[in-house]
Backbone as a chain_set.jsonl record, in Angstrom:
{"seq": "MGWFSEDSDQAAAYKEVEAASHAAELSPERLANAAVYEASKAYEAHVTKSGRPASPGEAARLAYGFVDEFFDRLVQTKGLGSRAAEKVKGQAHAVLDDALAGDY", "coords": {"N": [[12.359, 17.831, -9.984], [12.26, 16.136, -7.16], [10.595, 14.734, -4.716], [10.239, 15.016, -1.992], [10.68, 17.624, 0.278], [13.381, 19.362, 1.974], [12.425, 20.017, 4.453], [10.468, 18.211, 5.005], [8.469, 15.563, 6.497], [9.611, 13.149, 5.854], [12.295, 13.822, 5.395], [13.003, 14.672, 7.962], [12.676, 12.263, 9.328], [14.669, 10.756, 8.099], [16.97, 12.074, 9.051], [16.698, 11.492, 11.772], [17.027, 8.697, 11.752], [19.646, 8.468, 10.82], [20.982, 9.618, 12.968], [20.375, 7.937, 15.083], [21.48, 5.339, 17.277], [20.693, 2.736, 17.188], [18.333, 0.738, 15.442], [16.108, -0.029, 16.881], [15.294, 2.124, 18.332], [13.555, 3.515, 16.808], [10.393, 4.027, 15.158], [8.489, 1.862, 12.946], [7.206, 3.431, 10.998], [8.797, 5.757, 10.916], [11.171, 4.656, 9.999], [10.356, 3.768, 7.452], [9.68, 6.232, 6.257], [12.182, 7.479, 6.272], [13.554, 5.792, 4.553], [12.19, 6.193, 2.101], [12.808, 8.826, 1.669], [15.613, 8.802, 1.33], [15.683, 7.117, -0.903], [14.326, 8.693, -2.759], [16.129, 10.755, -3.175], [18.3, 9.326, -4.279], [17.048, 8.336, -6.564], [16.447, 10.718, -7.894], [19.068, 11.616, -8.411], [19.863, 9.585, -10.142], [18.082, 10.007, -12.304], [18.917, 12.532, -13.126], [21.477, 11.938, -14.034], [21.149, 9.759, -15.865], [18.724, 9.994, -17.149], [15.113, 9.932, -17.356], [13.295, 7.021, -16.352], [11.846, 4.745, -18.73], [9.291, 3.739, -18.325], [6.524, 3.557, -15.967], [6.704, 1.191, -14.463], [9.405, 0.482, -14.677], [10.524, 2.678, -13.396], [9.493, 2.316, -10.822], [10.698, -0.137, -10.087], [13.362, 0.669, -9.996], [13.307, 2.673, -7.973], [12.378, 1.108, -5.825], [14.57, -0.544, -5.545], [16.444, 1.247, -4.526], [15.28, 1.753, -2.026], [15.454, -0.807, -0.926], [18.239, -1.105, -0.756], [18.778, 0.799, 1.212], [17.524, -0.364, 3.467], [19.022, -2.717, 3.643], [21.437, -1.643, 4.428], [20.685, -0.635, 6.94], [20.172, -2.991, 8.317], [22.738, -3.98, 8.518], [24.165, -1.9, 9.823], [22.646, -0.664, 11.865], [21.403, -2.554, 13.366], [18.878, -3.495, 12.61], [16.454, -5.969, 12.329], [16.2, -8.592, 9.901], [13.643, -9.584, 9.229], [11.989, -7.553, 10.216], [12.847, -5.492, 8.577], [11.919, -6.364, 6.084], [9.147, -6.161, 6.454], [8.793, -3.4, 6.814], [9.721, -2.433, 4.416], [7.607, -2.839, 2.655], [5.801, -0.835, 3.445], [7.291, 1.407, 2.764], [7.516, 1.055, 0.001], [4.863, 1.456, -0.753], [4.529, 4.199, -0.233], [6.333, 5.207, -2.074], [5.068, 4.401, -4.429], [2.896, 6.163, -4.487], [4.28, 8.601, -4.79], [5.555, 8.189, -7.251], [3.359, 8.003, -8.912], [2.649, 10.589, -9.463], [4.533, 11.314, -11.291], [4.098, 10.003, -13.677]], "CA": [[11.734, 16.626, -9.517], [12.172, 16.283, -5.722], [9.322, 14.356, -4.125], [10.166, 15.433, -0.591], [11.543, 18.768, 0.561], [14.305, 19.221, 3.11], [11.694, 20.202, 5.708], [9.376, 17.235, 5.034], [8.517, 14.529, 7.527], [10.544, 12.137, 5.382], [13.651, 14.327, 5.64], [13.215, 14.628, 9.412], [12.845, 10.854, 9.687], [15.997, 10.354, 7.63], [17.947, 12.616, 9.993], [16.573, 10.715, 13.011], [17.619, 7.378, 11.533], [21.098, 8.633, 10.737], [21.499, 9.964, 14.295], [20.092, 6.864, 16.041], [22.531, 4.333, 17.397], [20.112, 1.42, 16.938], [17.028, 0.828, 14.787], [15.047, -0.253, 17.861], [14.892, 3.429, 18.852], [12.708, 4.161, 15.804], [9.173, 3.328, 14.769], [8.477, 1.427, 11.547], [6.821, 4.559, 10.146], [9.974, 6.626, 10.75], [12.105, 3.934, 9.135], [9.824, 3.807, 6.084], [9.829, 7.602, 5.746], [13.608, 7.707, 6.019], [13.908, 5.018, 3.357], [11.685, 6.828, 0.876], [13.549, 10.07, 1.461], [16.896, 8.466, 0.717], [15.403, 6.578, -2.246], [13.967, 9.796, -3.657], [17.375, 11.45, -3.513], [19.047, 8.457, -5.196], [16.29, 8.306, -7.818], [16.667, 12.023, -8.525], [20.44, 11.614, -8.937], [19.87, 8.688, -11.299], [17.382, 10.678, -13.406], [19.793, 13.61, -13.59], [22.615, 11.348, -14.74], [20.817, 8.793, -16.92], [17.42, 10.255, -17.758], [13.916, 9.372, -16.734], [12.959, 5.675, -16.804], [10.903, 4.728, -19.846], [7.937, 3.354, -17.928], [6.3, 3.59, -14.522], [7.2, -0.043, -13.859], [10.862, 0.587, -14.584], [10.797, 3.669, -12.355], [9.196, 1.697, -9.527], [11.756, -1.116, -9.784], [14.558, 1.428, -9.648], [13.093, 3.292, -6.662], [12.329, 0.018, -4.85], [15.952, -0.979, -5.336], [17.083, 2.204, -3.621], [14.728, 1.477, -0.691], [16.021, -2.069, -0.454], [19.633, -0.833, -0.369], [18.73, 1.515, 2.481], [17.245, -1.317, 4.536], [20.183, -3.6, 3.771], [22.423, -0.91, 5.22], [20.212, -0.58, 8.327], [20.373, -4.314, 8.903], [24.165, -4.121, 8.802], [24.763, -0.857, 10.656], [21.81, -0.191, 12.972], [20.817, -3.678, 14.073], [17.509, -3.789, 12.218], [16.28, -7.367, 11.967], [15.83, -8.83, 8.499], [12.174, -9.695, 9.125], [11.435, -6.211, 10.403], [13.166, -4.733, 7.373], [11.012, -6.8, 5.02], [7.822, -5.608, 6.726], [8.795, -1.951, 6.628], [9.91, -2.18, 2.982], [6.276, -2.749, 2.039], [5.283, 0.505, 3.729], [8.078, 2.358, 1.972], [7.15, 0.877, -1.405], [3.553, 2.087, -0.95], [4.745, 5.652, -0.294], [6.967, 5.459, -3.38], [4.045, 4.272, -5.469], [2.169, 7.43, -4.535], [5.163, 9.628, -5.339], [5.775, 7.898, -8.676], [2.118, 8.234, -9.657], [2.661, 11.971, -9.892], [5.521, 11.484, -12.353], [3.705, 9.342, -14.926]], "C": [[11.502, 16.77, -8.02], [10.819, 15.968, -5.13], [9.157, 14.915, -2.723], [11.16, 16.558, -0.329], [12.408, 18.497, 1.784], [13.602, 19.395, 4.454], [10.494, 19.253, 5.821], [9.538, 16.265, 6.205], [9.514, 13.438, 7.144], [11.993, 12.554, 5.643], [13.974, 14.292, 7.137], [13.434, 13.194, 9.879], [14.223, 10.354, 9.271], [17.073, 10.836, 8.603], [17.91, 11.865, 11.327], [17.252, 9.351, 12.877], [19.135, 7.484, 11.5], [21.703, 8.908, 12.109], [21.319, 8.84, 15.315], [21.243, 5.865, 16.085], [22.013, 2.935, 17.082], [18.704, 1.6, 16.371], [15.873, 0.639, 15.762], [14.525, 1.057, 18.458], [13.83, 4.093, 17.972], [11.481, 3.329, 15.47], [9.27, 2.868, 13.317], [8.116, 2.557, 10.58], [8.01, 5.485, 9.888], [10.992, 5.962, 9.836], [11.647, 3.973, 7.679], [9.992, 5.198, 5.479], [11.281, 7.929, 5.431], [14.037, 7.001, 4.738], [13.423, 5.699, 2.087], [12.391, 8.152, 0.616], [14.893, 9.782, 0.792], [16.696, 7.931, -0.705], [15.063, 7.692, -3.223], [15.202, 10.579, -4.084], [18.202, 10.632, -4.503], [18.367, 8.393, -6.56], [16.515, 9.604, -8.597], [18.064, 12.101, -9.135], [20.532, 10.727, -10.179], [19.215, 9.354, -12.512], [18.241, 11.798, -13.98], [20.925, 13.058, -14.448], [22.194, 10.562, -15.981], [19.494, 9.05, -17.63], [16.308, 9.51, -17.042], [13.659, 7.956, -17.246], [11.828, 5.709, -17.835], [9.472, 4.43, -19.434], [7.774, 3.481, -16.419], [6.822, 2.344, -13.815], [8.703, -0.021, -13.671], [11.253, 1.583, -13.49], [10.568, 3.075, -10.969], [10.275, 0.696, -9.147], [13.035, -0.417, -9.342], [14.428, 2.018, -8.237], [13.041, 2.232, -5.555], [13.74, -0.483, -4.535], [16.698, -0.054, -4.388], [16.573, 2.021, -2.184], [15.366, 0.226, -0.113], [17.476, -1.901, -0.025], [19.693, -0.133, 0.987], [18.499, 0.532, 3.633], [18.368, -2.328, 4.715], [21.25, -2.935, 4.631], [21.997, -0.836, 6.69], [20.371, -1.918, 9.04], [21.833, -4.454, 9.337], [24.685, -3.124, 9.83], [23.959, -0.443, 11.882], [21.071, -1.312, 13.684], [19.361, -3.96, 13.747], [17.429, -5.251, 11.798], [15.806, -7.516, 10.528], [14.327, -8.924, 8.312], [11.511, -8.334, 9.27], [11.676, -5.365, 9.165], [12.21, -5.092, 6.242], [9.617, -6.22, 5.213], [7.767, -4.117, 6.411], [9.016, -1.584, 5.16], [8.571, -2.028, 2.278], [5.645, -1.384, 2.246], [5.993, 1.544, 2.864], [7.709, 2.261, 0.489], [5.802, 1.537, -1.696], [3.679, 3.608, -1.052], [5.383, 6.018, -1.631], [5.975, 5.347, -4.52], [3.269, 5.561, -5.627], [3.019, 8.539, -5.159], [5.375, 9.435, -6.833], [4.525, 8.173, -9.508], [2.044, 9.673, -10.175], [3.629, 12.245, -11.052], [5.073, 10.925, -13.692], [2.229, 9.515, -15.202]], "O": [[10.585, 17.498, -7.639], [9.966, 16.852, -5.047], [8.045, 15.251, -2.315], [12.338, 16.453, -0.674], [12.194, 17.535, 2.523], [14.124, 18.969, 5.484], [9.605, 19.474, 6.644], [10.603, 16.169, 6.814], [10.182, 12.871, 8.009], [12.815, 11.739, 6.061], [15.082, 13.928, 7.53], [14.285, 12.94, 10.731], [14.868, 9.612, 10.012], [17.987, 10.083, 8.94], [18.95, 11.627, 11.94], [17.963, 8.91, 13.779], [19.827, 6.662, 12.099], [22.822, 8.476, 12.385], [22.04, 8.796, 16.311], [21.888, 5.585, 15.074], [22.794, 2.044, 16.747], [17.976, 2.507, 16.774], [14.765, 1.104, 15.495], [13.433, 1.088, 19.026], [13.269, 5.121, 18.35], [11.517, 2.099, 15.493], [10.048, 3.424, 12.541], [8.656, 2.632, 9.476], [8.205, 5.944, 8.763], [11.605, 6.623, 8.997], [12.456, 4.187, 6.776], [10.398, 5.331, 4.324], [11.57, 8.586, 4.431], [14.792, 7.552, 3.937], [14.159, 5.777, 1.103], [12.553, 8.553, -0.537], [15.265, 10.432, -0.185], [17.466, 8.264, -1.606], [15.464, 7.644, -4.386], [15.3, 11.015, -5.231], [18.746, 11.183, -5.461], [19.037, 8.396, -7.593], [16.743, 9.583, -9.807], [18.228, 12.596, -10.25], [21.201, 11.079, -11.151], [19.738, 9.271, -13.623], [18.282, 11.987, -15.196], [21.285, 13.645, -15.468], [22.819, 10.688, -17.034], [19.183, 8.383, -18.617], [16.536, 8.599, -16.246], [13.788, 7.704, -18.444], [10.969, 6.59, -17.806], [8.534, 4.83, -20.124], [8.759, 3.509, -15.68], [7.324, 2.428, -12.694], [9.218, -0.45, -12.638], [12.206, 1.35, -12.747], [11.356, 3.303, -10.051], [10.724, 0.68, -8.001], [13.709, -0.869, -8.416], [15.331, 1.876, -7.413], [13.594, 2.433, -4.474], [14.052, -0.804, -3.388], [17.483, -0.504, -3.552], [17.349, 2.123, -1.234], [15.77, 0.204, 1.05], [17.899, -2.493, 0.968], [20.556, -0.436, 1.811], [19.192, 0.585, 4.649], [18.637, -2.753, 5.839], [21.889, -3.586, 5.458], [22.833, -0.956, 7.586], [20.671, -1.961, 10.233], [22.118, -4.991, 10.407], [25.557, -3.464, 10.63], [24.527, 0.077, 12.843], [20.203, -1.05, 14.517], [18.673, -4.606, 14.537], [18.243, -5.718, 11.002], [15.093, -6.658, 10.007], [13.791, -8.399, 7.336], [10.581, -8.006, 8.533], [10.801, -4.605, 8.75], [11.745, -4.21, 5.52], [8.971, -5.827, 4.241], [6.806, -3.635, 5.811], [8.549, -0.538, 4.708], [8.422, -1.179, 1.399], [5.025, -0.836, 1.334], [5.362, 2.443, 2.308], [7.604, 3.28, -0.193], [5.616, 2.115, -2.766], [3.006, 4.232, -1.872], [5.016, 7.019, -2.247], [6.037, 6.12, -5.477], [3.008, 6.009, -6.744], [2.522, 9.325, -5.965], [5.377, 10.403, -7.594], [4.626, 8.536, -10.68], [1.437, 9.931, -11.215], [3.545, 13.283, -11.707], [5.598, 11.317, -14.734], [1.728, 9.023, -16.213]]}, "num_chains": 1, "name": "protein.A"}
């Protein structure tokens, strides 16, 4: 599976987010890319353990949930505002839609 390789822009963004002391240091695009990278890893682990979701809609809901968990953590640990998180989630969901389209 693996939507994004370890040398992808998404992986680099994830590493930047993890290293940053505050979300204000990062652009919305970097935050979205980091979120989709982490979501792709969680989705891949879920598929390995439980199998592929039965439908594209179910897969999207699952992947969106992983993105949402990532942003919830950023709100709590990196000072990302809730409103900002909601805006960037939309960007991340759009990237996931493109990645999921290749799976179904």
